[in-house]
All heavy atoms as a GROMACS GRO file, in nm:
protein
  607
    1MET      N    1  10.673   7.314   8.272
    1MET     CA    2  10.803   7.330   8.330
    1MET      C    3  10.797   7.329   8.486
    1MET      O    4  10.711   7.393   8.538
    1MET     CB    5  10.866   7.460   8.283
    1MET     CG    6  11.011   7.477   8.311
    1MET     SD    7  11.084   7.598   8.199
    1MET     CE    8  11.180   7.683   8.308
    2PRO      N    9  10.878   7.253   8.548
    2PRO     CA   10  10.877   7.243   8.698
    2PRO      C   11  10.903   7.370   8.763
    2PRO      O   12  10.976   7.453   8.710
    2PRO     CB   13  10.968   7.134   8.741
    2PRO     CG   14  11.047   7.100   8.617
    2PRO     CD   15  10.983   7.161   8.497
    3LYS      N   16  10.840   7.398   8.877
    3LYS     CA   17  10.869   7.520   8.954
    3LYS      C   18  11.013   7.524   9.021
    3LYS      O   19  11.060   7.414   9.055
    3LYS     CB   20  10.774   7.551   9.070
    3LYS     CG   21  10.635   7.589   9.011
    3LYS     CD   22  10.544   7.619   9.128
    3LYS     CE   23  10.406   7.672   9.072
    3LYS     NZ   24  10.328   7.718   9.183
    4GLN      N   25  11.063   7.638   9.025
    4GLN     CA   26  11.192   7.653   9.100
    4GLN      C   27  11.169   7.624   9.257
    4GLN      O   28  11.054   7.652   9.301
    4GLN     CB   29  11.255   7.789   9.082
    4GLN     CG   30  11.290   7.815   8.938
    4GLN     CD   31  11.418   7.742   8.897
    4GLN    OE1   32  11.513   7.720   8.974
    4GLN    NE2   33  11.413   7.688   8.778
    5ARG      N   34  11.272   7.583   9.326
    5ARG     CA   35  11.237   7.558   9.469
    5ARG      C   36  11.197   7.687   9.544
    5ARG      O   37  11.111   7.677   9.634
    5ARG     CB   38  11.380   7.514   9.532
    5ARG     CG   39  11.374   7.477   9.673
    5ARG     CD   40  11.287   7.354   9.688
    5ARG     NE   41  11.288   7.311   9.839
    5ARG     CZ   42  11.174   7.285   9.904
    5ARG    NH1   43  11.056   7.283   9.842
    5ARG    NH2   44  11.180   7.254  10.028
    6TYR      N   45  11.242   7.806   9.512
    6TYR     CA   46  11.200   7.919   9.580
    6TYR      C   47  11.056   7.952   9.550
    6TYR      O   48  10.988   8.003   9.638
    6TYR     CB   49  11.293   8.044   9.551
    6TYR     CG   50  11.287   8.092   9.407
    6TYR    CD1   51  11.184   8.192   9.375
    6TYR    CD2   52  11.368   8.050   9.305
    6TYR    CE1   53  11.177   8.234   9.248
    6TYR    CE2   54  11.363   8.102   9.177
    6TYR     CZ   55  11.263   8.188   9.145
    6TYR     OH   56  11.251   8.240   9.017
    7GLU      N   57  11.010   7.910   9.438
    7GLU     CA   58  10.861   7.933   9.399
    7GLU      C   59  10.775   7.836   9.488
    7GLU      O   60  10.672   7.871   9.530
    7GLU     CB   61  10.842   7.905   9.250
    7GLU     CG   62  10.904   8.010   9.164
    7GLU     CD   63  10.897   7.981   9.023
    7GLU    OE1   64  10.932   7.857   8.983
    7GLU    OE2   65  10.853   8.064   8.944
    8GLU      N   66  10.827   7.717   9.499
    8GLU     CA   67  10.761   7.620   9.587
    8GLU      C   68  10.751   7.663   9.724
    8GLU      O   69  10.638   7.650   9.791
    8GLU     CB   70  10.827   7.480   9.573
    8GLU     CG   71  10.829   7.412   9.450
    8GLU     CD   72  10.919   7.290   9.439
    8GLU    OE1   73  10.994   7.267   9.530
    8GLU    OE2   74  10.899   7.212   9.350
    9VAL      N   75  10.855   7.707   9.784
    9VAL     CA   76  10.864   7.765   9.921
    9VAL      C   77  10.764   7.881   9.932
    9VAL      O   78  10.680   7.888  10.029
    9VAL     CB   79  11.004   7.801   9.966
    9VAL    CG1   80  11.001   7.873  10.105
    9VAL    CG2   81  11.094   7.675   9.973
   10ALA      N   82  10.773   7.981   9.836
   10ALA     CA   83  10.686   8.093   9.839
   10ALA      C   84  10.541   8.044   9.840
   10ALA      O   85  10.451   8.099   9.902
   10ALA     CB   86  10.713   8.185   9.724
   11ASP      N   87  10.506   7.950   9.747
   11ASP     CA   88  10.367   7.901   9.733
   11ASP      C   89  10.320   7.842   9.866
   11ASP      O   90  10.203   7.868   9.917
   11ASP     CB   91  10.357   7.799   9.623
   11ASP     CG   92  10.363   7.857   9.493
   11ASP    OD1   93  10.352   7.981   9.470
   11ASP    OD2   94  10.375   7.776   9.393
   12ASP      N   95  10.409   7.771   9.942
   12ASP     CA   96  10.372   7.709  10.057
   12ASP      C   97  10.344   7.808  10.169
   12ASP      O   98  10.250   7.807  10.244
   12ASP     CB   99  10.475   7.599  10.112
   12ASP     CG  100  10.419   7.516  10.219
   12ASP    OD1  101  10.316   7.456  10.206
   12ASP    OD2  102  10.491   7.507  10.323
   13LEU      N  103  10.439   7.914  10.174
   13LEU     CA  104  10.420   8.012  10.279
   13LEU      C  105  10.298   8.093  10.249
   13LEU      O  106  10.226   8.141  10.338
   13LEU     CB  107  10.549   8.101  10.281
   13LEU     CG  108  10.664   8.030  10.341
   13LEU    CD1  109  10.794   8.116  10.318
   13LEU    CD2  110  10.652   8.002  10.480
   14ARG      N  111  10.275   8.119  10.115
   14ARG     CA  112  10.152   8.192  10.085
   14ARG      C  113  10.028   8.119  10.131
   14ARG      O  114   9.934   8.177  10.190
   14ARG     CB  115  10.155   8.212   9.930
   14ARG     CG  116  10.022   8.283   9.875
   14ARG     CD  117  10.027   8.293   9.732
   14ARG     NE  118   9.894   8.320   9.684
   14ARG     CZ  119   9.869   8.355   9.560
   14ARG    NH1  120   9.960   8.350   9.458
   14ARG    NH2  121   9.742   8.382   9.523
   15ARG      N  122  10.023   7.988  10.114
   15ARG     CA  123   9.915   7.903  10.150
   15ARG      C  124   9.893   7.919  10.304
   15ARG      O  125   9.779   7.930  10.359
   15ARG     CB  126   9.939   7.762  10.105
   15ARG     CG  127   9.817   7.664  10.151
   15ARG     CD  128   9.853   7.520  10.124
   15ARG     NE  129   9.973   7.480  10.197
   15ARG     CZ  130   9.986   7.460  10.336
   15ARG    NH1  131   9.879   7.477  10.403
   15ARG    NH2  132  10.097   7.410  10.377
   16LYS      N  133  10.004   7.906  10.380
   16LYS     CA  134   9.997   7.913  10.527
   16LYS      C  135   9.943   8.055  10.575
   16LYS      O  136   9.876   8.062  10.673
   16LYS     CB  137  10.138   7.897  10.581
   16LYS     CG  138  10.170   7.749  10.573
   16LYS     CD  139  10.306   7.717  10.624
   16LYS     CE  140  10.348   7.568  10.624
   16LYS     NZ  141  10.477   7.544  10.682
   17ILE      N  142   9.979   8.165  10.496
   17ILE     CA  143   9.928   8.290  10.531
   17ILE      C  144   9.781   8.298  10.501
   17ILE      O  145   9.703   8.349  10.576
   17ILE     CB  146  10.011   8.399  10.448
   17ILE    CG1  147  10.154   8.417  10.509
   17ILE    CG2  148   9.936   8.539  10.454
   17ILE    CD1  149  10.242   8.496  10.422
   18GLU      N  150   9.744   8.248  10.385
   18GLU     CA  151   9.598   8.260  10.339
   18GLU      C  152   9.509   8.178  10.426
   18GLU      O  153   9.392   8.211  10.443
   18GLU     CB  154   9.587   8.218  10.188
   18GLU     CG  155   9.648   8.319  10.094
   18GLU     CD  156   9.652   8.273   9.957
   18GLU    OE1  157   9.631   8.151   9.929
   18GLU    OE2  158   9.671   8.360   9.868
   19THR      N  159   9.558   8.061  10.477
   19THR     CA  160   9.469   7.976  10.570
   19THR      C  161   9.473   8.021  10.712
   19THR      O  162   9.406   7.960  10.795
   19THR     CB  163   9.518   7.834  10.552
   19THR    OG1  164   9.650   7.815  10.612
   19THR    CG2  165   9.509   7.777  10.416
   20GLY      N  166   9.565   8.118  10.740
   20GLY     CA  167   9.559   8.167  10.886
   20GLY      C  168   9.668   8.105  10.972
   20GLY      O  169   9.676   8.136  11.090
   21GLU      N  170   9.740   8.015  10.911
   21GLU     CA  171   9.846   7.944  10.998
   21GLU      C  172   9.947   8.065  11.047
   21GLU      O  173   9.993   8.049  11.164
   21GLU     CB  174   9.933   7.838  10.920
   21GLU     CG  175  10.018   7.765  11.000
   21GLU     CD  176  10.072   7.639  10.933
   21GLU    OE1  177  10.010   7.588  10.838
   21GLU    OE2  178  10.182   7.595  10.975
   22TYR      N  179   9.974   8.152  10.958
   22TYR     CA  180  10.045   8.274  10.994
   22TYR      C  181   9.948   8.390  10.988
   22TYR      O  182   9.911   8.431  10.870
   22TYR     CB  183  10.169   8.296  10.903
   22TYR     CG  184  10.270   8.192  10.905
   22TYR    CD1  185  10.315   8.130  10.789
   22TYR    CD2  186  10.328   8.146  11.029
   22TYR    CE1  187  10.408   8.027  10.794
   22TYR    CE2  188  10.420   8.040  11.031
   22TYR     CZ  189  10.462   7.985  10.919
   22TYR     OH  190  10.557   7.888  10.925
   23SER      N  191   9.898   8.435  11.096
   23SER     CA  192   9.778   8.534  11.100
   23SER      C  193   9.845   8.679  11.072
   23SER      O  194   9.959   8.702  11.103
   23SER     CB  195   9.715   8.523  11.228
   23SER     OG  196   9.801   8.544  11.333
   24PRO      N  197   9.759   8.771  11.040
   24PRO     CA  198   9.792   8.907  11.012
   24PRO      C  199   9.863   8.958  11.140
   24PRO      O  200   9.812   8.942  11.253
   24PRO     CB  201   9.659   8.977  10.981
   24PRO     CG  202   9.580   8.864  10.926
   24PRO     CD  203   9.609   8.751  10.996
   25GLY      N  204   9.975   9.026  11.120
   25GLY     CA  205  10.056   9.082  11.228
   25GLY      C  206  10.149   8.995  11.292
   25GLY      O  207  10.235   9.041  11.373
   26SER      N  208  10.143   8.862  11.271
   26SER     CA  209  10.240   8.767  11.326
   26SER      C  210  10.363   8.769  11.238
   26SER      O  211  10.372   8.806  11.126
   26SER     CB  212  10.178   8.634  11.331
   26SER     OG  213  10.169   8.572  11.201
   27SER      N  214  10.475   8.727  11.309
   27SER     CA  215  10.604   8.707  11.228
   27SER      C  216  10.614   8.568  11.182
   27SER      O  217  10.561   8.477  11.231
   27SER     CB  218  10.711   8.741  11.326
   27SER     OG  219  10.725   8.646  11.435
   28LEU      N  220  10.683   8.563  11.062
   28LEU     CA  221  10.716   8.437  11.009
   28LEU      C  222  10.837   8.370  11.088
   28LEU      O  223  10.911   8.447  11.156
   28LEU     CB  224  10.752   8.450  10.858
   28LEU     CG  225  10.650   8.505  10.762
   28LEU    CD1  226  10.707   8.507  10.619
   28LEU    CD2  227  10.532   8.413  10.772
   29PRO      N  228  10.862   8.246  11.073
   29PRO     CA  229  10.976   8.200  11.142
   29PRO      C  230  11.103   8.258  11.086
   29PRO      O  231  11.107   8.314  10.980
   29PRO     CB  232  10.969   8.047  11.103
   29PRO     CG  233  10.824   8.015  11.072
   29PRO     CD  234  10.783   8.146  11.019
   30SER      N  235  11.210   8.246  11.167
   30SER     CA  236  11.339   8.303  11.117
   30SER      C  237  11.386   8.245  10.987
   30SER      O  238  11.351   8.128  10.953
   30SER     CB  239  11.444   8.286  11.221
   30SER     OG  240  11.487   8.148  11.247
   31ARG      N  241  11.476   8.304  10.920
   31ARG     CA  242  11.531   8.252  10.800
   31ARG      C  243  11.596   8.122  10.824
   31ARG      O  244  11.579   8.023  10.744
   31ARG     CB  245  11.635   8.348  10.730
   31ARG     CG  246  11.564   8.466  10.662
   31ARG     CD  247  11.666   8.566  10.622
   31ARG     NE  248  11.726   8.530  10.494
   31ARG     CZ  249  11.711   8.593  10.376
   31ARG    NH1  250  11.621   8.704  10.375
   31ARG    NH2  251  11.758   8.560  10.273
   32ARG      N  252  11.662   8.109  10.936
   32ARG     CA  253  11.729   7.989  10.972
   32ARG      C  254  11.631   7.867  10.989
   32ARG      O  255  11.654   7.758  10.938
   32ARG     CB  256  11.816   8.005  11.096
   32ARG     CG  257  11.897   7.879  11.147
   32ARG     CD  258  11.981   7.917  11.260
   32ARG     NE  259  12.039   7.799  11.324
   32ARG     CZ  260  12.134   7.717  11.271
   32ARG    NH1  261  12.186   7.742  11.158
   32ARG    NH2  262  12.178   7.616  11.345
   33ASP      N  263  11.529   7.899  11.067
   33ASP     CA  264  11.421   7.804  11.088
   33ASP      C  265  11.352   7.753  10.953
   33ASP      O  266  11.320   7.641  10.938
   33ASP     CB  267  11.317   7.848  11.186
   33ASP     CG  268  11.369   7.858  11.329
   33ASP    OD1  269  11.474   7.800  11.354
   33ASP    OD2  270  11.306   7.920  11.415
   34LEU      N  271  11.331   7.863  10.867
   34LEU     CA  272  11.271   7.815  10.731
   34LEU      C  273  11.369   7.730  10.647
   34LEU      O  274  11.328   7.643  10.585
   34LEU     CB  275  11.236   7.953  10.657
   34LEU     CG  276  11.121   8.028  10.714
   34LEU    CD1  277  11.103   8.163  10.652
   34LEU    CD2  278  10.989   7.954  10.705
   35MET      N  279  11.497   7.774  10.662
   35MET     CA  280  11.601   7.683  10.588
   35MET      C  281  11.591   7.545  10.634
   35MET      O  282  11.603   7.448  10.552
   35MET     CB  283  11.738   7.743  10.598
   35MET     CG  284  11.764   7.866  10.533
   35MET     SD  285  11.919   7.964  10.584
   35MET     CE  286  12.041   7.835  10.594
   36ILE      N  287  11.582   7.526  10.766
   36ILE     CA  288  11.564   7.381  10.821
   36ILE      C  289  11.440   7.320  10.780
   36ILE      O  290  11.435   7.201  10.739
   36ILE     CB  291  11.591   7.389  10.981
   36ILE    CG1  292  11.726   7.430  11.010
   36ILE    CG2  293  11.550   7.255  11.039
   36ILE    CD1  294  11.746   7.472  11.156
   37GLU      N  295  11.335   7.391  10.791
   37GLU     CA  296  11.192   7.338  10.761
   37GLU      C  297  11.184   7.294  10.615
   37GLU      O  298  11.135   7.185  10.579
   37GLU     CB  299  11.078   7.437  10.785
   37GLU     CG  300  10.950   7.395  10.756
   37GLU     CD  301  10.849   7.500  10.781
   37GLU    OE1  302  10.874   7.591  10.849
   37GLU    OE2  303  10.722   7.475  10.736
   38TYR      N  304  11.236   7.382  10.526
   38TYR     CA  305  11.236   7.349  10.381
   38TYR      C  306  11.355   7.285  10.319
   38TYR      O  307  11.360   7.249  10.203
   38TYR     CB  308  11.203   7.481  10.305
   38TYR     CG  309  11.060   7.531  10.333
   38TYR    CD1  310  11.038   7.635  10.415
   38TYR    CD2  311  10.948   7.465  10.277
   38TYR    CE1  312  10.906   7.680  10.451
   38TYR    CE2  313  10.816   7.499  10.300
   38TYR     CZ  314  10.797   7.606  10.388
   38TYR     OH  315  10.664   7.659  10.417
   39GLN      N  316  11.461   7.257  10.406
   39GLN     CA  317  11.577   7.197  10.360
   39GLN      C  318  11.631   7.258  10.234
   39GLN      O  319  11.648   7.198  10.126
   39GLN     CB  320  11.553   7.043  10.336
   39GLN     CG  321  11.519   6.968  10.455
   39GLN     CD  322  11.633   6.947  10.550
   39GLN    OE1  323  11.735   6.891  10.520
   39GLN    NE2  324  11.623   7.018  10.675
   40CYS      N  325  11.665   7.391  10.250
   40CYS     CA  326  11.710   7.469  10.135
   40CYS      C  327  11.809   7.576  10.184
   40CYS      O  328  11.829   7.585  10.306
   40CYS     CB  329  11.594   7.531  10.065
   40CYS     SG  330  11.500   7.647  10.159
   41SER      N  331  11.854   7.640  10.097
   41SER     CA  332  11.960   7.748  10.121
   41SER      C  333  11.899   7.884  10.167
   41SER      O  334  11.776   7.910  10.134
   41SER     CB  335  12.055   7.774  10.004
   41SER     OG  336  11.980   7.833   9.900
   42ASP      N  337  11.981   7.972  10.214
   42ASP     CA  338  11.937   8.100  10.249
   42ASP      C  339  11.900   8.182  10.125
   42ASP      O  340  11.796   8.260  10.127
   42ASP     CB  341  12.052   8.182  10.323
   42ASP     CG  342  12.012   8.321  10.361
   42ASP    OD1  343  11.917   8.332  10.449
   42ASP    OD2  344  12.066   8.417  10.311
   43THR      N  345  11.956   8.153  10.012
   43THR     CA  346  11.926   8.214   9.889
   43THR      C  347  11.785   8.184   9.843
   43THR      O  348  11.706   8.275   9.803
   43THR     CB  349  12.018   8.179   9.776
   43THR    OG1  350  12.157   8.212   9.812
   43THR    CG2  351  11.989   8.240   9.646
   44VAL      N  352  11.741   8.059   9.860
   44VAL     CA  353  11.607   8.018   9.828
   44VAL      C  354  11.507   8.086   9.910
   44VAL      O  355  11.411   8.140   9.863
   44VAL     CB  356  11.599   7.867   9.838
   44VAL    CG1  357  11.454   7.822   9.834
   44VAL    CG2  358  11.677   7.788   9.730
   45ILE      N  359  11.532   8.098  10.039
   45ILE     CA  360  11.445   8.165  10.138
   45ILE      C  361  11.433   8.305  10.103
   45ILE      O  362  11.328   8.372  10.098
   45ILE     CB  363  11.484   8.143  10.285
   45ILE    CG1  364  11.484   7.991  10.322
   45ILE    CG2  365  11.409   8.229  10.374
   45ILE    CD1  366  11.349   7.938  10.314
   46GLY      N  367  11.551   8.369  10.071
   46GLY     CA  368  11.542   8.512  10.034
   46GLY      C  369  11.460   8.546   9.911
   46GLY      O  370  11.386   8.645   9.910
   47LYS      N  371  11.469   8.458   9.814
   47LYS     CA  372  11.397   8.481   9.695
   47LYS      C  373  11.237   8.451   9.717
   47LYS      O  374  11.158   8.526   9.671
   47LYS     CB  375  11.436   8.375   9.582
   47LYS     CG  376  11.576   8.427   9.513
   47LYS     CD  377  11.609   8.330   9.395
   47LYS     CE  378  11.735   8.373   9.333
   47LYS     NZ  379  11.772   8.287   9.226
   48ALA      N  380  11.208   8.358   9.798
   48ALA     CA  381  11.073   8.336   9.848
   48ALA      C  382  11.016   8.454   9.915
   48ALA      O  383  10.901   8.495   9.892
   48ALA     CB  384  11.061   8.213   9.926
   49MET      N  385  11.096   8.515  10.007
   49MET     CA  386  11.059   8.637  10.093
   49MET      C  387  11.033   8.751   9.986
   49MET      O  388  10.942   8.826   9.999
   49MET     CB  389  11.166   8.669  10.181
   49MET     CG  390  11.185   8.572  10.294
   49MET     SD  391  11.036   8.563  10.402
   49MET     CE  392  10.989   8.395  10.375
   50MET      N  393  11.109   8.755   9.884
   50MET     CA  394  11.089   8.871   9.779
   50MET      C  395  10.954   8.852   9.719
   50MET      O  396  10.890   8.952   9.687
   50MET     CB  397  11.201   8.867   9.685
   50MET     CG  398  11.337   8.924   9.742
   50MET     SD  399  11.472   8.914   9.633
   50MET     CE  400  11.408   8.976   9.474
   51ILE      N  401  10.925   8.721   9.688
   51ILE     CA  402  10.795   8.701   9.616
   51ILE      C  403  10.680   8.744   9.707
   51ILE      O  404  10.589   8.812   9.668
   51ILE     CB  405  10.779   8.557   9.575
   51ILE    CG1  406  10.871   8.524   9.462
   51ILE    CG2  407  10.642   8.514   9.535
   51ILE    CD1  408  10.879   8.378   9.424
   52LEU      N  409  10.684   8.700   9.839
   52LEU     CA  410  10.576   8.731   9.930
   52LEU      C  411  10.566   8.880   9.947
   52LEU      O  412  10.456   8.941   9.956
   52LEU     CB  413  10.596   8.663  10.068
   52LEU     CG  414  10.603   8.511  10.067
   52LEU    CD1  415  10.632   8.468  10.200
   52LEU    CD2  416  10.463   8.460  10.018
   53ARG      N  417  10.677   8.953   9.954
   53ARG     CA  418  10.686   9.097   9.969
   53ARG      C  419  10.618   9.168   9.845
   53ARG      O  420  10.542   9.245   9.854
   53ARG     CB  421  10.827   9.142   9.999
   53ARG     CG  422  10.829   9.280  10.063
   53ARG     CD  423  10.965   9.317  10.110
   53ARG     NE  424  11.079   9.263  10.037
   53ARG     CZ  425  11.162   9.161  10.079
   53ARG    NH1  426  11.150   9.106  10.195
   53ARG    NH2  427  11.260   9.120  10.005
   54GLY      N  428  10.655   9.108   9.730
   54GLY     CA  429  10.598   9.164   9.600
   54GLY      C  430  10.453   9.141   9.594
   54GLY      O  431  10.383   9.230   9.528
   55LEU      N  432  10.408   9.038   9.656
   55LEU     CA  433  10.260   9.015   9.646
   55LEU      C  434  10.182   9.097   9.752
   55LEU      O  435  10.063   9.106   9.756
   55LEU     CB  436  10.229   8.859   9.672
   55LEU     CG  437  10.266   8.763   9.564
   55LEU    CD1  438  10.259   8.624   9.623
   55LEU    CD2  439  10.188   8.789   9.436
   56GLY      N  440  10.263   9.168   9.833
   56GLY     CA  441  10.200   9.249   9.940
   56GLY      C  442  10.148   9.177  10.052
   56GLY      O  443  10.066   9.222  10.139
   57LEU      N  444  10.206   9.045  10.076
   57LEU     CA  445  10.165   8.972  10.181
   57LEU      C  446  10.247   8.994  10.319
   57LEU      O  447  10.188   8.972  10.428
   57LEU     CB  448  10.170   8.825  10.152
   57LEU     CG  449  10.074   8.768  10.044
   57LEU    CD1  450  10.116   8.633  10.009
   57LEU    CD2  451   9.934   8.792  10.094
   58THR      N  452  10.369   9.038  10.301
   58THR     CA  453  10.458   9.056  10.411
   58THR      C  454  10.520   9.188  10.409
   58THR      O  455  10.532   9.259  10.305
   58THR     CB  456  10.568   8.948  10.420
   58THR    OG1  457  10.646   8.955  10.302
   58THR    CG2  458  10.503   8.807  10.434
   59GLU      N  459  10.584   9.227  10.525
   59GLU     CA  460  10.668   9.338  10.532
   59GLU      C  461  10.780   9.306  10.627
   59GLU      O  462  10.770   9.234  10.717
   59GLU     CB  463  10.590   9.464  10.583
   59GLU     CG  464  10.522   9.446  10.716
   59GLU     CD  465  10.429   9.562  10.752
   59GLU    OE1  466  10.432   9.662  10.678
   59GLU    OE2  467  10.363   9.556  10.853
   60THR      N  468  10.900   9.356  10.590
   60THR     CA  469  11.024   9.324  10.671
   60THR      C  470  11.061   9.437  10.758
   60THR      O  471  11.064   9.562  10.707
   60THR     CB  472  11.139   9.294  10.570
   60THR    OG1  473  11.091   9.185  10.482
   60THR    CG2  474  11.257   9.256  10.640
   61GLN      N  475  11.096   9.412  10.872
   61GLN     CA  476  11.153   9.508  10.970
   61GLN      C  477  11.297   9.459  10.988
   61GLN      O  478  11.320   9.366  11.058
   61GLN     CB  479  11.078   9.517  11.100
   61GLN     CG  480  10.941   9.581  11.087
   61GLN     CD  481  10.871   9.598  11.215
   61GLN    OE1  482  10.931   9.576  11.328
   61GLN    NE2  483  10.756   9.647  11.213
   62PRO      N  484  11.394   9.527  10.910
   62PRO     CA  485  11.530   9.474  10.920
   62PRO      C  486  11.579   9.454  11.064
   62PRO      O  487  11.561   9.544  11.140
   62PRO     CB  488  11.602   9.592  10.841
   62PRO     CG  489  11.502   9.646  10.743
   62PRO     CD  490  11.373   9.644  10.831
   63GLY      N  491  11.652   9.341  11.075
   63GLY     CA  492  11.701   9.317  11.202
   63GLY      C  493  11.599   9.277  11.309
   63GLY      O  494  11.635   9.238  11.424
   64VAL      N  495  11.469   9.262  11.264
   64VAL     CA  496  11.364   9.226  11.365
   64VAL      C  497  11.302   9.097  11.311
   64VAL      O  498  11.328   8.995  11.369
   64VAL     CB  499  11.258   9.334  11.387
   64VAL    CG1  500  11.144   9.290  11.471
   64VAL    CG2  501  11.321   9.465  11.436
   65ALA      N  502  11.219   9.108  11.205
   65ALA     CA  503  11.154   8.985  11.152
   65ALA      C  504  11.077   9.026  11.031
   65ALA      O  505  11.069   9.144  10.992
   65ALA     CB  506  11.048   8.940  11.262
   66VAL      N  507  11.021   8.926  10.964
   66VAL     CA  508  10.928   8.943  10.855
   66VAL      C  509  10.783   8.922  10.915
   66VAL      O  510  10.762   8.815  10.979
   66VAL     CB  511  10.958   8.843  10.738
   66VAL    CG1  512  10.850   8.856  10.630
   66VAL    CG2  513  11.100   8.863  10.687
   67PHE      N  514  10.695   9.013  10.891
   67PHE     CA  515  10.567   9.008  10.950
   67PHE      C  516  10.455   8.995  10.833
   67PHE      O  517  10.472   9.047  10.724
   67PHE     CB  518  10.530   9.131  11.034
   67PHE     CG  519  10.618   9.149  11.147
   67PHE    CD1  520  10.741   9.218  11.154
   67PHE    CD2  521  10.577   9.093  11.264
   67PHE    CE1  522  10.815   9.228  11.261
   67PHE    CE2  523  10.652   9.101  11.384
   67PHE     CZ  524  10.775   9.172  11.378
   68VAL      N  525  10.352   8.918  10.867
   68VAL     CA  526  10.247   8.912  10.772
   68VAL      C  527  10.167   9.052  10.789
   68VAL      O  528  10.136   9.095  10.894
   68VAL     CB  529  10.140   8.796  10.817
   68VAL    CG1  530  10.022   8.795  10.725
   68VAL    CG2  531  10.218   8.668  10.808
   69LYS      N  532  10.141   9.104  10.671
   69LYS     CA  533  10.066   9.237  10.677
   69LYS      C  534   9.927   9.217  10.728
   69LYS      O  535   9.860   9.119  10.698
   69LYS     CB  536  10.068   9.290  10.537
   69LYS     CG  537  10.192   9.363  10.485
   69LYS     CD  538  10.163   9.440  10.359
   69LYS     CE  539  10.275   9.539  10.327
   69LYS     NZ  540  10.242   9.610  10.218
   70ARG      N  541   9.888   9.321  10.792
   70ARG     CA  542   9.749   9.323  10.848
   70ARG      C  543   9.645   9.344  10.745
   70ARG      O  544   9.546   9.281  10.737
   70ARG     CB  545   9.736   9.423  10.964
   70ARG     CG  546   9.812   9.391  11.081
   70ARG     CD  547   9.804   9.494  11.198
   70ARG     NE  548   9.892   9.464  11.306
   70ARG     CZ  549   9.861   9.381  11.405
   70ARG    NH1  550   9.761   9.294  11.398
   70ARG    NH2  551   9.951   9.357  11.498
   71ASP      N  552   9.679   9.441  10.651
   71ASP     CA  553   9.585   9.471  10.543
   71ASP      C  554   9.657   9.414  10.418
   71ASP      O  555   9.751   9.465  10.369
   71ASP     CB  556   9.567   9.625  10.530
   71ASP     CG  557   9.497   9.682  10.647
   71ASP    OD1  558   9.407   9.619  10.697
   71ASP    OD2  559   9.548   9.787  10.692
   72ARG      N  560   9.592   9.301  10.355
   72ARG     CA  561   9.656   9.242  10.249
   72ARG      C  562   9.561   9.253  10.133
   72ARG      O  563   9.441   9.254  10.136
   72ARG     CB  564   9.686   9.088  10.277
   72ARG     CG  565   9.777   9.066  10.396
   72ARG     CD  566   9.814   8.925  10.409
   72ARG     NE  567   9.704   8.835  10.402
   72ARG     CZ  568   9.638   8.787  10.518
   72ARG    NH1  569   9.675   8.829  10.633
   72ARG    NH2  570   9.538   8.705  10.501
   73PRO      N  571   9.624   9.256  10.006
   73PRO     CA  572   9.545   9.259   9.885
   73PRO      C  573   9.471   9.132   9.864
   73PRO      O  574   9.519   9.023   9.914
   73PRO     CB  575   9.646   9.291   9.779
   73PRO     CG  576   9.771   9.233   9.829
   73PRO     CD  577   9.767   9.257   9.982
   74SER      N  578   9.361   9.134   9.794
   74SER     CA  579   9.296   9.010   9.746
   74SER      C  580   9.383   8.953   9.642
   74SER      O  581   9.419   9.023   9.540
   74SER     CB  582   9.158   9.041   9.698
   74SER     OG  583   9.070   9.088   9.803
   75LEU      N  584   9.413   8.824   9.647
   75LEU     CA  585   9.497   8.757   9.548
   75LEU      C  586   9.417   8.664   9.466
   75LEU      O  587   9.321   8.600   9.506
   75LEU     CB  588   9.605   8.677   9.619
   75LEU     CG  589   9.696   8.757   9.708
   75LEU    CD1  590   9.794   8.659   9.780
   75LEU    CD2  591   9.784   8.856   9.617
   76PRO      N  592   9.464   8.655   9.329
   76PRO     CA  593   9.396   8.562   9.243
   76PRO      C  594   9.433   8.421   9.284
   76PRO      O  595   9.521   8.390   9.342
   76PRO     CB  596   9.453   8.595   9.100
   76PRO     CG  597   9.588   8.658   9.136
   76PRO     CD  598   9.564   8.732   9.269
   77GLU      N  599   9.337   8.335   9.250
   77GLU     CA  600   9.342   8.188   9.292
   77GLU      C  601   9.458   8.135   9.211
   77GLU      O  602   9.500   8.158   9.108
   77GLU     CB  603   9.218   8.114   9.255
   77GLU     CG  604   9.103   8.156   9.342
   77GLU     CD  605   9.118   8.117   9.492
   77GLU    OE1  606   9.162   8.016   9.526
   77GLU    OE2  607   9.092   8.214   9.570
   0.00000   0.00000   0.00000
């Protein structure tokens, strides 16, 4: 079964975090910028952010930004 768009976005962002494109402590692009980059809705970005937060990769500071956690769990391949 094909992945949902939010899962594809979350997978790509996870890869960027794991490869260091978004380093620990750095902020992710704004939701608006992510919507433009991935050509998707705010809802899709929101669901992708929930996945990353659930995996322990990011933390949100409301009204500020979403940051890559400095101490992240080891994730399965």
